[in-house]
TORPA-4810 file (N, C-alpha, C, O; in nm, 3 decimals):
<nodes>
NODE_1_-1.369_-1.025_-0.767_-1.431_-0.910_-0.690_-1.537_-0.853_-0.763_-1.635_-0.803_-0.708_X
NODE_2_-1.518_-0.858_-0.908_-1.646_-0.817_-0.963_-1.767_-0.882_-0.932_-1.868_-0.818_-0.900_X
NODE_3_-1.763_-1.036_-0.941_-1.885_-1.087_-0.893_-1.934_-1.077_-0.776_-2.055_-1.087_-0.758_X
NODE_4_-1.827_-1.049_-0.654_-1.882_-1.008_-0.518_-1.935_-0.877_-0.519_-2.015_-0.855_-0.429_X
NODE_5_-1.907_-0.767_-0.613_-1.940_-0.634_-0.598_-2.084_-0.624_-0.674_-2.160_-0.531_-0.645_X
NODE_6_-2.119_-0.717_-0.769_-2.257_-0.713_-0.814_-2.353_-0.811_-0.749_-2.472_-0.806_-0.781_X
NODE_7_-2.314_-0.893_-0.668_-2.402_-0.991_-0.594_-2.485_-0.950_-0.485_-2.434_-0.874_-0.402_X
NODE_8_-2.605_-0.987_-0.469_-2.699_-0.924_-0.370_-2.675_-0.987_-0.236_-2.730_-0.935_-0.139_X
NODE_9_-2.588_-1.108_-0.216_-2.570_-1.178_-0.089_-2.456_-1.099_-0.038_-2.374_-1.036_-0.105_X
NODE_10_-2.462_-1.113_0.103_-2.352_-1.065_0.186_-2.207_-1.135_0.156_-2.195_-1.257_0.140_X
NODE_11_-2.120_-1.060_0.150_-1.968_-1.102_0.125_-1.929_-1.181_0.265_-1.850_-1.273_0.246_X
NODE_12_-1.955_-1.169_0.354_-1.915_-1.226_0.478_-2.014_-1.307_0.540_-2.110_-1.278_0.611_X
NODE_13_-1.957_-1.443_0.486_-2.010_-1.558_0.541_-1.927_-1.675_0.530_-1.829_-1.665_0.457_X
NODE_14_-1.947_-1.782_0.587_-1.851_-1.913_0.627_-1.788_-1.943_0.492_-1.670_-1.975_0.505_X
NODE_15_-1.833_-1.942_0.358_-1.770_-1.986_0.255_-1.680_-1.870_0.180_-1.593_-1.900_0.098_X
NODE_16_-1.711_-1.730_0.220_-1.631_-1.646_0.165_-1.611_-1.528_0.265_-1.696_-1.446_0.299_X
NODE_17_-1.459_-1.539_0.312_-1.421_-1.466_0.428_-1.375_-1.317_0.369_-1.254_-1.296_0.372_X
NODE_18_-1.448_-1.227_0.323_-1.420_-1.088_0.256_-1.447_-0.993_0.381_-1.540_-0.999_0.461_X
NODE_19_-1.339_-0.901_0.377_-1.360_-0.771_0.466_-1.362_-0.674_0.384_-1.308_-0.678_0.274_X
NODE_20_-1.442_-0.550_0.443_-1.432_-0.440_0.389_-1.382_-0.311_0.458_-1.409_-0.296_0.578_X
NODE_21_-1.324_-0.233_0.403_-1.253_-0.108_0.482_-1.303_-0.002_0.417_-1.329_-0.004_0.297_X
NODE_22_-1.321_0.115_0.507_-1.362_0.234_0.459_-1.257_0.329_0.469_-1.189_0.334_0.572_X
NODE_23_-1.234_0.408_0.370_-1.146_0.510_0.333_-1.218_0.647_0.317_-1.297_0.681_0.229_X
NODE_24_-1.162_0.727_0.441_-1.220_0.863_0.433_-1.178_0.945_0.326_-1.067_0.926_0.277_X
NODE_25_-1.242_1.022_0.289_-1.192_1.136_0.186_-1.109_1.252_0.260_-1.132_1.283_0.377_X
NODE_26_-1.000_1.320_0.173_-0.914_1.412_0.243_-0.944_1.539_0.169_-1.009_1.534_0.065_X
NODE_27_-0.901_1.647_0.217_-0.913_1.761_0.114_-0.799_1.745_0.024_-0.699_1.681_0.055_X
NODE_28_-0.818_1.812_-0.108_-0.761_1.821_-0.227_-0.610_1.865_-0.183_-0.522_1.808_-0.248_X
NODE_29_-0.572_1.947_-0.094_-0.468_2.014_-0.069_-0.362_1.912_0.015_-0.243_1.935_0.036_X
NODE_30_-0.451_1.771_0.065_-0.357_1.706_0.149_-0.339_1.565_0.070_-0.284_1.465_0.119_X
NODE_31_-0.388_1.572_-0.046_-0.362_1.446_-0.124_-0.233_1.414_-0.174_-0.182_1.490_-0.256_X
NODE_32_-0.167_1.302_-0.133_-0.037_1.280_-0.182_-0.036_1.263_-0.330_-0.135_1.229_-0.395_X
NODE_33_0.075_1.288_-0.376_0.097_1.283_-0.519_0.091_1.141_-0.593_0.064_1.124_-0.712_X
NODE_34_0.117_1.062_-0.515_0.113_0.909_-0.573_-0.025_0.861_-0.584_-0.036_0.753_-0.643_X
NODE_35_-0.132_0.914_-0.543_-0.261_0.884_-0.534_-0.350_0.973_-0.626_-0.472_0.956_-0.638_X
NODE_36_-0.279_1.067_-0.689_-0.335_1.163_-0.791_-0.407_1.083_-0.890_-0.527_1.108_-0.899_X
NODE_37_-0.355_0.983_-0.973_-0.411_0.910_-1.083_-0.522_0.850_-1.048_-0.624_0.882_-1.109_X
NODE_38_-0.529_0.754_-0.951_-0.607_0.670_-0.897_-0.740_0.762_-0.862_-0.856_0.727_-0.886_X
NODE_39_-0.700_0.883_-0.801_-0.828_0.954_-0.735_-0.890_1.029_-0.853_-1.010_1.055_-0.845_X
NODE_40_-0.822_1.067_-0.965_-0.897_1.103_-1.089_-0.988_1.031_-1.145_-1.095_1.070_-1.191_X
NODE_41_-0.933_0.887_-1.141_-1.021_0.801_-1.213_-1.154_0.752_-1.145_-1.252_0.711_-1.208_X
NODE_42_-1.144_0.763_-0.982_-1.243_0.734_-0.926_-1.335_0.848_-0.920_-1.454_0.821_-0.913_X
NODE_43_-1.296_0.982_-0.923_-1.385_1.090_-0.924_-1.486_1.092_-1.052_-1.597_1.145_-1.045_X
NODE_44_-1.433_1.023_-1.179_-1.499_1.046_-1.291_-1.598_0.920_-1.282_-1.689_0.925_-1.365_X
NODE_45_-1.598_0.825_-1.211_-1.696_0.700_-1.178_-1.820_0.750_-1.140_-1.828_0.861_-1.089_X
NODE_46_-1.929_0.672_-1.161_-2.060_0.690_-1.097_-2.049_0.642_-0.956_-1.957_0.564_-0.928_X
NODE_47_-2.135_0.681_-0.863_-2.144_0.636_-0.705_-2.149_0.467_-0.722_-2.207_0.414_-0.817_X
NODE_48_-2.092_0.407_-0.635_-2.121_0.269_-0.613_-2.067_0.168_-0.744_-2.113_0.058_-0.772_X
NODE_49_-1.961_0.237_-0.812_-1.929_0.164_-0.937_-1.806_0.083_-0.894_-1.737_0.144_-0.813_X
NODE_50_-1.762_-0.032_-0.926_-1.656_-0.112_-0.908_-1.546_-0.076_-0.994_-1.555_-0.071_-1.117_X
NODE_51_-1.431_-0.050_-0.920_-1.309_-0.041_-0.989_-1.177_-0.118_-0.934_-1.137_-0.118_-0.818_X
NODE_52_-1.133_-0.169_-1.019_-0.997_-0.269_-0.992_-0.876_-0.163_-0.940_-0.844_-0.082_-1.026_X
NODE_53_-0.814_-0.154_-0.826_-0.729_-0.074_-0.830_-0.571_-0.140_-0.834_-0.467_-0.084_-0.799_X
NODE_54_-0.588_-0.277_-0.888_-0.434_-0.359_-0.897_-0.346_-0.293_-0.991_-0.224_-0.290_-0.982_X
NODE_55_-0.421_-0.234_-1.091_-0.315_-0.163_-1.199_-0.267_-0.031_-1.142_-0.183_0.028_-1.210_X
NODE_56_-0.303_0.021_-1.040_-0.257_0.137_-0.974_-0.146_0.108_-0.867_-0.078_0.195_-0.812_X
NODE_57_-0.136_-0.036_-0.845_-0.052_-0.049_-0.708_0.095_-0.071_-0.771_0.122_-0.088_-0.890_X
NODE_58_0.177_-0.068_-0.673_0.331_-0.098_-0.692_0.348_-0.231_-0.704_0.268_-0.304_-0.645_X
NODE_59_0.433_-0.278_-0.767_0.466_-0.418_-0.793_0.491_-0.497_-0.658_0.433_-0.597_-0.616_X
NODE_60_0.622_-0.404_-0.588_0.676_-0.458_-0.485_0.563_-0.474_-0.373_0.474_-0.393_-0.347_X
NODE_61_0.589_-0.608_-0.308_0.478_-0.646_-0.221_0.465_-0.565_-0.088_0.356_-0.556_-0.033_X
NODE_62_0.568_-0.512_-0.042_0.576_-0.401_0.084_0.511_-0.259_0.040_0.431_-0.192_0.105_X
NODE_63_0.566_-0.232_-0.083_0.510_-0.092_-0.125_0.342_-0.110_-0.171_0.257_-0.023_-0.154_X
NODE_64_0.324_-0.209_-0.216_0.197_-0.254_-0.242_0.091_-0.238_-0.121_-0.016_-0.178_-0.129_X
NODE_65_0.141_-0.304_-0.009_0.086_-0.311_0.127_0.072_-0.157_0.187_-0.035_-0.120_0.236_X
NODE_66_0.179_-0.077_0.180_0.168_0.054_0.234_0.101_0.142_0.155_0.042_0.234_0.212_X
NODE_67_0.097_0.134_0.017_0.020_0.206_-0.063_-0.153_0.181_-0.030_-0.228_0.278_-0.028_X
NODE_68_-0.194_0.071_-0.011_-0.338_0.044_0.049_-0.338_0.097_0.187_-0.428_0.177_0.213_X
NODE_69_-0.250_0.066_0.283_-0.246_0.107_0.421_-0.266_0.259_0.432_-0.348_0.306_0.511_X
NODE_70_-0.199_0.325_0.361_-0.186_0.473_0.337_-0.281_0.576_0.259_-0.283_0.698_0.268_X
NODE_71_-0.361_0.486_0.177_-0.448_0.526_0.081_-0.523_0.657_0.120_-0.581_0.673_0.227_X
NODE_72_-0.512_0.758_0.010_-0.585_0.888_0.025_-0.624_0.896_-0.090_-0.558_0.860_-0.188_X
NODE_73_-0.777_0.962_-0.092_-0.866_1.001_-0.197_-0.923_1.118_-0.144_-0.921_1.146_-0.024_X
NODE_74_-0.981_1.197_-0.246_-1.072_1.310_-0.210_-1.197_1.288_-0.197_-1.274_1.384_-0.185_X
NODE_75_-1.238_1.172_-0.197_-1.379_1.112_-0.171_-1.386_0.976_-0.093_-1.289_0.901_-0.107_X
NODE_76_-1.481_0.939_-0.018_-1.477_0.825_0.070_-1.506_0.701_-0.024_-1.594_0.706_-0.111_X
NODE_77_-1.433_0.598_-0.003_-1.465_0.471_-0.064_-1.464_0.361_0.007_-1.411_0.377_0.117_X
NODE_78_-1.505_0.249_-0.015_-1.488_0.119_0.039_-1.414_-0.004_-0.031_-1.456_-0.048_-0.138_X
NODE_79_-1.318_-0.051_0.022_-1.226_-0.167_-0.033_-1.261_-0.285_0.018_-1.249_-0.301_0.139_X
NODE_80_-1.311_-0.392_-0.067_-1.293_-0.531_-0.017_-1.221_-0.621_-0.107_-1.202_-0.738_-0.075_X
</nodes>
């Protein structure tokens, strides 16, 4: 993902089938507690800086899926 993030070419092409999802920001009062640590890390980064969120994900596959599906942050981000 780091290579894709820093590449000038489109990530959507026949040889690389990547998708990007946009996560809208929420109000700080609405932020779920389980996303607080990741939210704090992202807020400390510069705009458009890549961060590997896998270290913040639950190990269980279904919890991993739900964590990303229900992701809440106080800023908008793109995930690919």
